[in-house]
N, C-alpha and C positions, 0 to 999 in steps of 0.2 A: 504494499499500500504506499502510495506517495503522499507527499503533502496535500493538504486541502481535500483529502478523500479521493484524489484521482488515482486510477489504476494505470499501469504502464501503457495500456493501448488506448486510453481516454485522450480526447483532444481538449486542449485548453479553451478553445473557442468552437464549440459544437455548432453544427448547422441547425437551423430550425426546421429544414426540410428533412423529410424522413428518408429520402433516397440517397443522402449524403451524410457522413459522419462529421464532417468538418466544414468550415466556411469555405465558400467558393472565393476565387480571386475577386469576382465582382461584388460579392457580399462585403468582403474586406474593404474594397475600394470605397463603397458606399458609406460604411461605418467610419472610415477616415475622413471622407468628404464632409459627413455631418459634424464630426468632431472639430475639424478645422473651422467650419462655418460657425459652430457654437462659441468659439473663442474669438470670433471676428478676424479671422485671418483669410487671406486670399487663397481659395482652393486651387486656383491655377498655379500657385507657387509651392503648395504643399500637398503631397500625395503619397501613395504607397511606395513609389520608387524613391522619393526624397527621403523617406524614413529609412529605407534600406541602405541607401548611400550614406546617410548621416551616421547610422550605427556602424557600418564598415569603417568610415573614416575615424570615428572615435576610438574604435578598437585599435586601428593601425596607429593613431597618434599616441595612444597610451602604452602600447606594447612594442611598436615598431616590428612586429611579427607578421610579415607579409604572407607567410605560409598559412597561418591561422586564418587570416582574412580570405585568402584564396579558398581555403576549405569551406569556410562559412558561406561564401558567396557561390560555391559550386563551380568555380572556374577551373577549367582544365589546364590552362597556360597561365604562368605566372605574369607574363606580358599583359594579359587581359586584366588582371587585378591592378597592375601598376597604372595602366591607362584609366581604369574605372576610378581609381583614387586620385588621379591627376598628379602623381608624384613624379619627380625626375627619374629616368631610367638608370642613370648612373648611381644615384643614391640607392635605389631599389636593388640594383645588382650587388652592391657593396653590403647591404644588409642581408640579402639573400645568401651570399657567400659565407657569411658569418653563422648562418642558421645551420644546425644539424638536422638532417631529414633521416 
């Protein structure tokens, strides 16, 4: 038994639809849109992708661990992660060479 009474196969955000055990991408986008509007932010500037990118950037800034960010984002190539984060390639390669895999 996990925290908050959740079992290992439970979803933290279950779907209200019976044919799906978890939120769809569209349901998630609607929730984020409503939340952004409720705090008077521009939904054109804040969305699901913005949250994903912000989380990845914060993890990278705190840890400098490109490999961890790459795994979290599901990127197969480190170069994709570097581009996604907008960091300099030379810096990324220097950090990457220091990491044990």
